[in-house]
C-alpha positions, 0 to 999 in steps of 0.5 A, a space after each residue: 500500500 502506497 502512502 504517498 502517490 507521485 501526484 501528492 508528492 509533487 503537489 507537496 513539493 510545489 507548495 513548499 517551494 512557493 515561500 522560497 521562491 517568493 522570498 527570493 523575489 521579495 523587494 528589499 525592505 531594509 532602509 538606512 544603516 540596516 540596508 547599508 550593513 546588509 549590503 556590506 555583509 553580502 559583499 563580505 560573504 561573496 569575498 570570503 567565498 571567493 578567497 579575496 582576503 584584501 577585499 574581505 579585510 576592507 569590508 570587515 573594516 567598513 562593517 565595523 565602522 557602520 556598527 560603531 558610527 552609522 545612524 539613520 539620521 547621519 546617513 540621511 544627512 550625508 545622502 541629502 548633501 550628496 543630492 545637493 552637491 549633485 544638483 549644484 554640479 548639474 546647474 554648473 554644467 548647464 551654465 557651461 553648456 549655455 556659455 558654449 552655445 553662445 560662443 557657437 563652438 560645436 566641439 565645446 558644445 558637445 563636450 559640455 553636453 557630455 559633462 551635463 549628461 554625466 552630472 545628471 547621471 550622478 544626480 540620479 544615483 544620489 537620488 536613488 541612494 537617498 531612497 535607500 
């Protein structure tokens, strides 16, 4: 007499796998210092598993500093400052581009456009960090 049929075993395995799959796809809910700490821990585990002792030492130091000094308020202030700095950089790059356009130098205009695009990318990155 069979206790479990192949269909019941398959169904049971499927039901047990759902929470695992959902956990892997769940969005990161940690914020602030906790998120920063978790990111370092993940990188540290990767460095350990690949035998990268130099990276491991640096990450252990960073983790120690986070544990000692990181507060959500200080982290938020640092990230807000980074956003303000990036906004200032975008503003400067816009005025540089405007000046180049007034002079009509195509080479300088293209350079200034590239610099402005880079500054905007940095601003986007700073804004993303602010949301973490």
